[in-house]
N, C-alpha and C positions, 0 to 999 in steps of 0.2 A: 503492501500499500504508500509506501514512504516513498518507495522507489518511484511508483508511478506519479506521486504528487512531486517528486524531484524533477521526473521528465517533464510533465504539464508544466511546472515551472520553468524551465530551460528553454521548452519551446515558445512559449511564451516573451521571456526575456528576446529570444530569434526575433520572432514575430516583432514586437515593439522596434528593436535596434533596426530591422531592415525596414521598417516604416518610418521611425525618426531619419534616416539617413537617405529615403528616398523624397520626405518631404524638405530636407535639406538641399539637396541637390537642384531640387525644383526650383528654388531662389538665388543658389548662389551653383550657376553652370560653369563647369572649368573643365575643357580637353587637354592633352597632355600628350604633344608630339616625342616623340622616340627617336625619329630620326635624326640622323645628322645633318642632314640640311636643313631640317625645319621646312620641309616639303606639303607639308598636310596644315601648317602655321596657315590661315588667312592674314593675309594683310589689313591694316584699319581699314584702307580703302575701300577693301572688299564687302568687309565687315558692315561699313556704312551703306554701301549699296543695297547688300541683302536685306539687311533692319529696315530699310524702307518698302520691301516690297511686303503690300497690304494682303493683295490677292493673290488667288492659285497664279504662280507662274511654271508653264510646261516646256520640259525641257525634252525632245525628243531626238535622240544620239541616235546615229545610224551604222554605229563602230560594232556590229553584230555578224557573227557569220564563221565559217571555215576559214581562215587565215593564218598567215605564219607569226610565228612566235613574238616575232618586233611588235606586231600588231597587238598580240596579245597583254600584251603590257602598255601598250598605248590604252588600249580598252581598259586595265585594269587602274591603271592612273587614273583614267577620265572618271570612271567609276566612284573612288575613293574620295576624289576633291567634289565631286557631288553632294557625295555622302556628307561629307565635312561643310559644305553651304548647306544642305540639309537639315543641318545639327542644329543649327544659328535658326534656322527659319524654314519651320514648318510647311511652306506655302512653296517652296521650293519642291518641284512635283518631275523625277526626270523616269525615261524609258528608253529602254536599250533595244532598237529594233532591228531586224534582217529584212531590208526591202526586198530580196529576193524571195523571200519564203513562201510566195503566193504570187502568182501571175505571171504574165509573158514577161522573161529579162528586157528583150530589145525594149520593148515597150516603156518600161519601168525604168531604163537606164535613162533613155531620151525623156523621160520626163524630169528625169533630177538634173540632168545637162539643162534643160529647159528654165529650172530654180537658180540654176547656177552652181549647182551641187555638183561639179563634175566627179565621179567615178574614179578609182583607181586600178588599172588592173599589174596584180603583183602574182611572181612566180613562187610556186609551194616547191621548195626543195627538199625531199624527206628520204634520207640514206639513197643520193645519186637519181632519185625519180624526181621530175619536175612536170607540174602542173599549174595552170592558169585559173587567178580567184579574182572576180572585181569584188573590191574594196571600198565603201561609203565612208570615209574619214571626214563626217559633218555632224553637227549640230543644229537644230532648228532650236530657237529661243520663242515661244509667244507667250504673251501677256496682256491680256484684253485684247484689244483686236489689230493690237502692233507684234510682229514677229519679223527676227532678225536670222541669217545666217549663223555659224560660228565654226570657222576652219579648225579643222582637230592637228592634222596635219601639215606641218611647213615646207614648203618646198624649197630644195638645197640643190643646186645645179651640182652633179657628179658626187655627190655623197649616196652613202649606202642607205639603205633603210633603218638599220640599226642608228645612223649619226641623225637622220633624219627625226626618229621619234624621241633622241633624247633631245634634240631641239626643242621637237612639239610638247614634249613634258615641261620645259620651263616655262613655255609658253602659255600653256593651259588654263593656271587662274587669271593672267590678263586677258586672253580671249574670252571666256567664260564671264569675269565681271563687266569686260566692256558690252558683251550680248546684254548682260540683264539692265546695264545703264542706258544702253539703245531704247530697249523696249518700255522702261519703267519708269523713264524720265523722259519730262517736256523737255523741248528745244528750248534756250533762253540765248547761245551766245549767236550773232551775225556776222558773216561773211561777204566782203564786198569783192566780187570779181571787176579788176579795174581794164576798163574798156578806153577806147577812143586815141591810143597812139600805136596802134596794128600790131595788138596782144593777139594770141594763138587762137584760131574759132574755136569754137565750143565744141563743134562737133570733135575737133583732136583732143579735148580734154573732156572731153562725156563721160567717162567712165570714172574719173577722180571727181567729178561733178557729183555724180550720181552714190557716190560713198560717202563724201561729205554731207550729202543732203539728209544722211540717216538722222544725224546727230546735232545737225546746226542749221539755220536759216540761213539761206544763200540766193543772193540776186548779185545781176550785172550792174556795174556804177560807172557809166561815163562822164569822161572829165570834159566832154565838148561844152558843159553849161559854164566850165570857168569862164569862158569869153563873155558870155553875158550876165552870169551874179557870182563871182569867186567867192563872196562872204555866203552864202547860201547853199553853194557848193560845199565849203568847208562845214558848217552848218550839218550838213545831211550826211555826209563822211563820219562824221564823228559820231554817228547814232553805230557805226559798224565797229565789232571789235577788232576783225583782223581783216589788212586789205591783203589781197596775191595778185602780184603783176606777174603777168603770164607772158615770157618771149616779148616787150614792145618790139615794134620794129621802126616806130617813127618818133624823133625828137619830143622831148615834152619842153613846153615852154616854161617862161620863167615863173606865171602865173599856177600852171598844173603844179609846177614842182614847189610852190609854196604851200598849194593846196597837201600835197603829199608830206610834206616838212611838218607840217603842222598837224596833223593825222598824227605822225609817229612823238612828236612833244606833248602831244594830249593824252598818252597811252596808248596808242591803237596800235596793236601789232602786225607784221609784215613780212609778209614771206615773198623775197624777190627771186624770181628765176630770168638769170639774163644771159644774153648774147650780146658780147662786144665785139664780135667778126662776124660778117656775112658770109653764111657757107651752109647750104643745105645737101643733106644726102642724095636728094630727090633731082639734085641741078647735076649729079654726077652721070644719070641715067642717060647718056645723050649719044650723039653718036660719035663726038672726038673724046667722051668718057670722061670730059676734065672742067673744071671752073676756077674763077679766080677768087681765092678767100682776101678780103679784105676789111679793114678796120670799120665799125657800125659806133656814131657819135649820138648818144641819145641826150647829150646833157644833164648829164645826172652824175659827173665826175666830180664835180665839185661837193654836193651835198653827200656823195659816197665816203670822200675826205674828210667831210667834216663829221660823221660817223664811225671814222674809225679803219675804214679797208678800200681797195681800189681794186679794181677789176680791170686788168690788161687786157688790152686787144691781140693777144697772143694766143697761138693755139699748142694744145698738150699733146704730144705723141709718146704712148706709153706702149712698152713691150708686152705690158700683161696687157691684152686686147680682149674685145669682145669679139665675135667673126660676122661677117659677114656673106649672103649669100648672092654668087654670080653665075651667070649662065656660060656654061663653056663646051658645050657641044650638044647635039640631038642625034636621040636613039629613038628611030622607027617617027613618030608623029609628036612624041615626047621630049622636050626641052630638058637639058641634063643641066642641073646646078651642083656646085661645090662651095663648100665652106673655105674662106680664107680670114686669117686674124687682118682686122683692119686699125693702124695703130692710133689712129684719129679717134675709133670707139673705146673708150677708158672700160674696162673690166674694174670697178670700185669694190674692195673689200672693207666695210668698217675695224678700225682697229682700236678703239676704244671703248670704254664699256658706260658710256653717257646712254641714259634712258632713250634716246631718240635713235639711237643705232645699234643698240643692245641685241644679242641673238639675229641680226639680218643677217640674210644672205648678199649674193653678192648684186650688186646693180650696173646699171649701164649709160655712160655718159656718150656725147656723141659731139664733137668739134668743139670741146671744150675748154674755156677760159681759165688764166690764173689768178687766183684772189690773192692780193697782198695787204697785209695785214699792219696797220700801222700805229705810232704810239699812239694812245690819250688814256684815260681814264675807264672806257668802257673795257669789261669783259669779254674777251673774245675765246672762243669752245672749238677747235678746229675738227669738225664731225667728220668729213670724209677727205680724204687726201687721194690723190695719183698713187704709184707704185713707186719703189726707190729706181725702180728702170725707167723713170721717166725723163721727158727733156721739151723746152719751149721752142716755138717755131714762129719767127717772127712775121709779122702780114706788113702790107701784100705778098701773097703767094698763090703759083700755082697749084693745084691739087688736082690727083689723077688717080682713076682707078687701076691705072697700072702698076700703081707704088706697092699692090697687094704682095706683087713678085720678089717684092724687096727683102733682102735678109738684114735686118737692123744690126749692129755691131754693139756687144753687151757692153764692151769698155768705154766704147763712147759716151750710153747712158748711163753706165756708171759712173762714168765721170762729172756728170750733171747732178748728182745727187736726188733726184725726184722729191715725191714727197710733196709735191704740189696742192696746195688748199683747193678743194673746189667746192667745197659745202660747208659754212660757218655759221656758228651760232653767237650772238650779238648780245649782251645784259647789261644795262646801266641806265644812267641816268644822261640822254643824250642830249647836243646842242645843234641848236638849229644852224641850218646854213647859213641864213639870213641874220645872224647875231650878229649886231656892229656893222649891217649892211641896210642900203637903201632896200625896203619892199617893194615887188614888183608891183603890188595894188594896196591899198590902206585897208586895216585888220584890226578894228579895236581890241581883240581877243588875243591878238598875237601875245607869246612865248618864247623867252630865248632860248630859256632850259627847262627842259621835261624832267615829269614824273619818272618814277622807276618802270621800266619797261625793258622790252625785248624784239630783236627780229631775227630771220634767218635768210643767207643769203646764197644762193646757187648758183653758181655760173654755167650754166646750161639750161636754157629753157626748153629744151627737148624733154627733160628729163622727165615732166607732167604729160608729152604725148602718147596718146594711145595711136595705136594704127588701127585702120578701116577692113573688113569683111570685103568680096567681091559686091555686095551690095550694099557698102557706103555705110556700114553700121558699125558703130564702135566695137570693137576687141579691149578685153581686160589690160588696163596697163599694167606696163612690164611684159607683154606677151610679143615674143619676135615671130611673126608669121612666115618670116623669110628662112628663118633658121630654127624653128621650133623649140626655143628656148624661154624659159620662164623668169624676168628680172626681177628684184623685191623692190623695184621703184615706187611702186603704189604702196607698200607697207611704209616707205621711208616719207613718203608725203605726207601720209595720214600721220604718221608718228611726231613728223613736223606741226601739222595742225594741230594734234592734240596737245601738243608739249605749249603751243601757244597759248591754246584757249585753258589748257586743263587746269580747272582751280578747286577740284577735287583730289588731286593726285593718282590719278590712274594709271597716267604713263607711269609712274615712276614702279609700278607692278615689271614693269618689263626688266628690270635690273637682277630680277628673282633667280637665282643660279641652284641649279638641280643637280646631283651628283646621283645618276643613274646606273649603274654595273647593269650589264646586258653578258646574257651568256655566249659564248666563243663556240659556236656552232660545229666550225672544225673539227675543235677539241672534243667534242661530243663524240661525231662520229666514228673518230678516230677509236677512240674509248667507248662506244656503244653499249658493250657488254657491261662493263666497268662499272660505269655511270647507273647503267640500272641497277645494278646489284650495290651500288651505295646511296642511290636514293629511294628505292625501293626495298630490296632485301635488306638491306640493314635495319631502317626503323620497324620491320617486322620481325626480323629476330630478336631486338631489343624487346619487343614488346611482347612476344610467346616466351623469352629465356625472364622475364618479371612475371608473367603469369605462370610459370611455372613454380619459379619461387614464392609468389602469393600462397599459389595452391600447398605448398611443402608445407610451407611453415603453419600456416592456419592449420592442416588438417595434426601438426604436429603439436600446435598448442590446444586444439580442441577437441583431437579425437580418444584424448583418455576419459 
């Protein structure tokens, strides 16, 4: 009887402790991340975004099916990250879906392509046998009547699948946090696309505009009105948060410069995409295959000089070059194309850990000018630069497609030292170019020194240019239809915009580093039987020995 009471008392005590622990944990929520790189510890920015979700937010992850181990790892990491999000907010609802489980495979794949969710063909290599499988490395986030796509696999030219997965896992938190932010937050910031000075046609920057429009209000802003009412133009431009000047080809008047200058001085962010040399790739596809490259005067040099930089009217040649595709012959009725390295097309790899360029793949620059940094109080960060095997070429100069046959002398390029800045971030209190000067027009609100501000300068206007398909529809920015290469231009420019306008720290998540160990498949296949014994046989053997020992000692103790 006493034993029963004691047991009942112990049981009630345990139940009471469990209830108390659960009650306390409900009010004092805490999760512990035991990984060395803290990969499952969400940043404060991510938590702020997740906490603002007040209604069910649905995530459809299409990473399900039969695919290689690398993708299994990406699937596992994606699931664990989403479980982490859900732990902080039960409104996060996710589901892993195999799109090919039911229905016509060709029809389903086309539907995904039409939605911009391009599938990926991967090779399954198992013990020498290869099979092809289709993988959809995408997720779709839906909140209310808004939805957006989230890429789960980063494109990296020349990288193995394992390397792509490692890079993608580092990008996962940012990708989902950005997707949550896109569908759950209303637009606030406004972007002006400056027009009126021969800037790039909207069709050639359509994919960039389409991407930016998901998070920001966007609209064209022409400077033609400066000639009629410059004061009202300044007032109207100040209502925008960011101005994008995409490859102007006509000179700015002093009045237009004053408008842009006062926009900067009053805190307006700017993204300059400038070409200081007149030369287009299309101009080389002629009978002669050549054209003259010469300096372009945009009447902005004095303003740039005041801000702390100069874009020189030279061209950069780089041995680390992106290829171009040229017709080299005919086979039947089909034209044969061959890819050649084109020294005026820079293949630029980021070398610093700044959030704008962290974890980015190679980018393509074309007919790029050097940026010279000047001494002043503005903080300057070189985001991108040419390789160490690059040099400057003065203009005017004739450029011909026949240059693809040139064999660059590495010693000649090595002497030039290279590492020429092509994209620079400037932050600080900018001074007006019209400080202590006569103003082009009267402005009662004129300021000579600005508030804390930032701008990004890129010395190639074509970085933002998307190609067109045969129906003159815009292709994805960064995709080169002639070489079938995908460059990271779009991601780089979107990061630039997010950094200039980001007021919730979302861009800083990109700096997160994840150390993801991956299995060496070749070693596994070489020692397949041994690996099976160690990973499967040994645990079973240990468990069996434990069971036998437990049974033996139990019988010995209670068998008497």
